[in-house]
C-alpha positions in Angstrom: 102.4 -274.1 143.8 99.2 -273.3 145.6 96.0 -274.5 144.0 92.7 -272.6 144.3 89.3 -274.1 144.2 85.7 -272.9 143.7 84.5 -275.2 146.4 83.3 -273.5 149.6 85.6 -273.9 152.7 84.3 -274.6 156.2 86.4 -273.1 159.0 86.0 -273.7 162.7 84.6 -270.2 163.2 81.7 -271.3 161.0 81.0 -274.3 163.2 80.0 -272.4 166.3 78.2 -269.2 167.3 80.6 -268.0 170.1 82.6 -264.9 170.2 86.0 -265.2 168.5 89.1 -265.8 170.5 92.0 -268.2 170.1 90.2 -271.2 171.5 86.9 -270.6 169.7 88.6 -269.9 166.4 90.7 -273.0 166.8 88.6 -275.5 168.7 84.8 -276.3 168.7 82.6 -278.9 170.4 79.1 -279.1 169.0 76.6 -281.4 167.4 74.6 -281.5 164.2 71.4 -280.5 166.0 72.9 -277.3 167.3 74.4 -275.9 164.1 76.1 -277.0 160.9 76.6 -274.6 157.9 74.2 -275.0 155.0 77.1 -275.2 152.6 77.7 -278.8 153.6 74.3 -279.8 152.4 74.2 -277.9 149.2 77.4 -279.0 147.4 80.8 -280.5 148.1 82.7 -278.4 150.7 86.3 -278.4 151.9 86.8 -278.8 155.6 89.6 -276.6 156.8 90.1 -278.4 160.2 90.4 -281.7 161.8 87.0 -283.2 162.6 86.0 -286.1 164.9 82.3 -286.9 164.8 80.4 -289.7 166.6 77.0 -290.7 165.2 74.8 -291.3 168.3 71.5 -291.9 166.5 69.8 -292.1 163.1 71.2 -292.9 159.7 72.7 -290.8 156.9 74.8 -290.8 153.8 77.9 -288.7 153.6 80.3 -288.2 150.7 83.8 -288.0 152.0 86.4 -287.2 149.3 83.6 -288.1 146.8 83.2 -291.7 148.2 79.7 -292.4 149.7 79.5 -293.7 153.2 76.5 -295.0 155.1 76.7 -293.5 158.6 74.9 -295.2 161.5 74.9 -295.2 165.3 78.4 -296.0 166.6 80.2 -294.7 163.5 83.0 -292.3 164.0 83.8 -289.9 161.2 87.3 -288.5 161.0 88.2 -285.8 158.6 91.5 -284.0 158.2 92.1 -280.6 156.8 91.5 -280.6 153.0 88.8 -283.3 153.1 85.9 -282.8 150.8 82.5 -283.5 152.4 78.9 -283.4 151.3 75.7 -284.5 153.0 72.5 -285.2 151.1 69.6 -284.3 153.4 67.2 -286.6 151.4 69.3 -289.5 152.6 69.4 -288.5 156.3 66.9 -289.6 158.9 65.1 -287.0 160.9 66.8 -288.2 164.2 70.3 -288.2 162.7 72.7 -286.7 165.3 76.5 -286.5 165.3 78.5 -285.1 168.3 81.7 -283.6 167.0 84.9 -282.0 168.1 86.9 -280.0 165.5 90.1 -278.2 165.8 92.7 -276.4 163.7 96.3 -277.3 163.0 97.2 -274.3 165.1 95.5 -275.8 168.1 97.8 -278.7 168.2 100.9 -277.2 166.4 103.0 -277.6 169.6 102.8 -281.4 169.1 104.3 -283.5 166.3 101.0 -284.7 164.8 102.6 -286.4 161.7 101.8 -289.9 163.0 98.3 -288.8 163.9 97.5 -287.6 160.4 98.9 -290.6 158.8 96.8 -292.9 160.9 93.6 -290.9 160.4 93.9 -290.2 156.7 93.0 -293.7 155.4 89.7 -294.5 157.2 87.3 -291.6 157.4 84.4 -293.7 158.7 84.9 -296.4 161.3 82.3 -298.4 163.2 83.0 -298.8 167.0 81.4 -301.1 169.5 79.0 -299.8 172.1 81.6 -299.7 174.8 84.1 -297.6 172.8 81.3 -295.3 171.6 80.2 -294.7 175.2 83.7 -293.9 176.2 84.1 -291.4 173.3 80.8 -289.8 174.2 82.0 -289.3 177.8 85.2 -287.7 176.5 83.1 -285.5 174.2 81.1 -284.1 177.1 84.3 -283.7 179.2 85.9 -281.6 176.4 82.6 -279.6 176.1 82.7 -278.9 179.8 86.3 -277.8 179.8 85.7 -275.5 176.8 82.7 -273.9 178.5 84.5 -273.3 181.8 86.7 -270.3 181.0 87.7 -270.0 184.7 90.2 -272.8 184.3 93.8 -271.7 184.7 95.7 -273.0 181.6 92.4 -273.9 179.9 93.9 -273.9 176.4 96.7 -276.3 177.5 94.2 -278.6 179.4 92.1 -278.8 176.3 95.1 -279.4 174.0 96.5 -282.2 176.1 93.1 -283.8 176.8 92.4 -283.7 173.1 95.7 -285.3 172.2 95.2 -288.0 174.8 91.7 -288.7 173.4 93.0 -288.9 169.8 95.8 -291.4 170.8 93.3 -293.5 172.7 90.9 -293.5 169.7 93.7 -294.5 167.3 94.6 -297.3 169.7 91.1 -298.8 169.9 89.9 -298.6 166.3 
């Protein structure tokens, strides 16, 4: 039985301002300075995607599945589809910045992601050491560059496999 909800839902297409195509409707690389829908600040919102965010500066408070988390530099936020999130702007510093990568189930449907979801579901906010954070930031910019370069042959596949390798590495180091 399918349940309905009155909560707003954030899709990947609402997390970027690019023209729609398979990649942009299923994969986004952005940051909280560039764009984040207002819905996330006004009331609890359901995320309809997988979201990896790295806090690179500032402090904030997020409610993830109605549990409050302090988010600081070097914290990684991991949300899977169906997660409820809310951010109270009164509890966020002016310099708060999260780099994030988000993608749909369709983007990685060719892979068996069962073990990925099971591993990510239990800890939505994890503190990493400086070295791990710097590695994740490098990977973030690498994915951003691949996404921006539509001249790559097999761009979608390169992004998919790069993303999958990065996720497995993240799971291994946390």
